[in-house]
Each structure stands twice: as structure tokens, then as C-alpha cells.
C-alpha positions as CSV (number, residue, x, y, z in Angstrom):
1,M,4.1,12.5,-25.8
2,F,5.5,9.9,-23.6
3,F,6.4,12.1,-20.7
4,C,2.5,13.1,-21.0
5,I,1.5,9.5,-20.8
6,H,3.6,8.7,-17.7
7,A,2.1,11.9,-16.2
8,I,-1.3,10.8,-16.4
9,N,-0.2,7.4,-15.2
10,F,1.4,8.8,-12.3
11,H,-1.7,10.9,-11.5
12,L,-3.6,7.9,-11.6
13,F,-1.3,5.9,-9.8
14,F,-0.3,8.4,-7.0
15,P,-3.5,8.6,-4.8
16,F,-2.9,5.0,-4.0
17,F,0.4,5.9,-2.2
18,L,-1.0,8.7,-0.1
19,N,-3.6,5.9,1.3
20,L,-0.9,3.6,2.1
21,Q,0.6,5.1,5.1
22,K,-2.8,5.9,6.5
23,L,-4.0,2.4,5.9
24,Y,-1.0,1.2,8.0
25,E,-1.4,3.7,10.8
26,L,-5.4,2.7,10.9
27,N,-4.2,-0.8,11.2
28,N,-6.4,-1.6,8.2
29,L,-4.3,-4.5,7.0
30,H,-7.0,-6.1,4.9
31,A,-7.3,-2.9,2.5
32,L,-3.5,-2.3,2.8
33,M,-3.1,-5.8,1.6
34,A,-5.0,-5.1,-1.2
35,V,-3.6,-2.0,-2.4
36,V,-0.2,-3.6,-2.0
37,S,-1.1,-6.5,-4.0
38,G,-2.5,-4.6,-6.6
39,L,0.6,-2.1,-6.9
40,Q,2.7,-5.5,-7.2
41,S,0.4,-6.9,-9.8
42,A,2.3,-7.5,-13.3
43,P,0.7,-4.7,-15.3
44,I,1.2,-1.9,-12.7
45,F,4.7,-3.2,-11.5
46,R,5.8,-3.0,-15.4
47,L,5.2,0.8,-15.6
48,T,8.9,1.6,-14.9
49,K,8.7,5.1,-16.0
50,T,5.8,5.8,-14.0
51,W,7.4,4.3,-10.8
52,A,10.4,6.6,-11.5
53,L,8.3,9.5,-11.1
54,L,7.8,8.6,-7.2
55,S,9.8,10.3,-4.8
56,R,12.2,8.4,-2.6
57,K,10.0,9.2,0.5
58,D,6.9,7.3,-1.3
59,K,9.2,4.5,-2.6
60,T,10.7,4.0,0.8
61,T,7.1,3.8,2.3
62,F,6.2,1.2,-0.5
63,E,9.1,-0.9,0.3
64,K,8.4,-0.9,3.8
65,L,5.1,-2.0,3.4
66,E,5.7,-4.5,0.9
67,Y,8.4,-5.9,3.4
68,V,5.6,-6.3,5.9
69,M,3.0,-7.9,4.0
70,S,5.5,-10.1,1.9
71,K,4.2,-13.7,1.4
72,E,7.4,-15.7,2.8
73,D,7.3,-18.0,5.4
74,N,3.5,-18.0,5.2
75,Y,2.9,-14.3,5.9
76,K,5.3,-14.5,9.2
77,R,6.3,-10.9,9.2
78,L,2.8,-10.0,8.8
79,R,1.5,-12.4,11.7
80,D,4.4,-11.0,13.6
81,Y,2.9,-7.4,13.2
82,I,-0.5,-8.2,14.0
83,S,0.8,-9.7,17.2
84,S,2.5,-7.0,18.1
85,L,-0.5,-4.6,18.2
86,K,-1.8,-3.4,21.2
87,M,-5.5,-2.7,19.9
88,T,-8.7,-3.6,21.5
89,P,-11.4,-5.1,18.9
90,C,-13.9,-3.0,18.0
91,I,-17.2,-2.7,15.6
92,P,-17.6,0.6,13.9
93,Y,-21.0,2.4,14.4
94,L,-22.4,2.8,11.0
95,A,-26.1,4.2,12.0
96,D,-27.0,7.6,11.2
97,T,-27.3,10.0,14.2
């Protein structure tokens, strides 16, 4: 029965990991910070058996993004990442065509 509960948790939990890398590639740092912070919250972080079901690749991706989004030194790593970006500011076009 416990495996079933962890499998259900995993299926609710896993879509967030699918989106993490995509958010990073799109430089959607606000949403990325929200998802990483949510996954680091105490109720989610305590799901050790559910975290154990993740693949090594997903764990590595999460640890990498956790490192970039670290609060240490007043978000120094995040500020360094933002300053290294070569992107032009843009406003998305939301009107119907």
C-alpha cells in the first residue's frame, strides 16, 4: 500500500521536473524560482520515498537549478547568471490574430 501512495505522489510530483529544464532554457527565472522554492518547501522535501523514485538525471537537474537559485550571498549565483545572459528584452504579443 505504501508503494501505491508513493507512486501517486510521484505522478503528481513528476510534471514539475519536466518543466524545470524548459523554464531554465526559456530564461523564465521567475517561474523557475517559484517551482524550485515550492519543491524545497518542508512538506514536499520530507517526501523522501517519493524523491527516491526520481531518476538520477532529474535529481542532477534539480540540484543544478537549486545551486543557481541559491539564496546564498544575496542570490549571487542568480545575479551572475542573469548578467551572463545575452538576451534582448521583449514583451510577448498576447492579442488574438
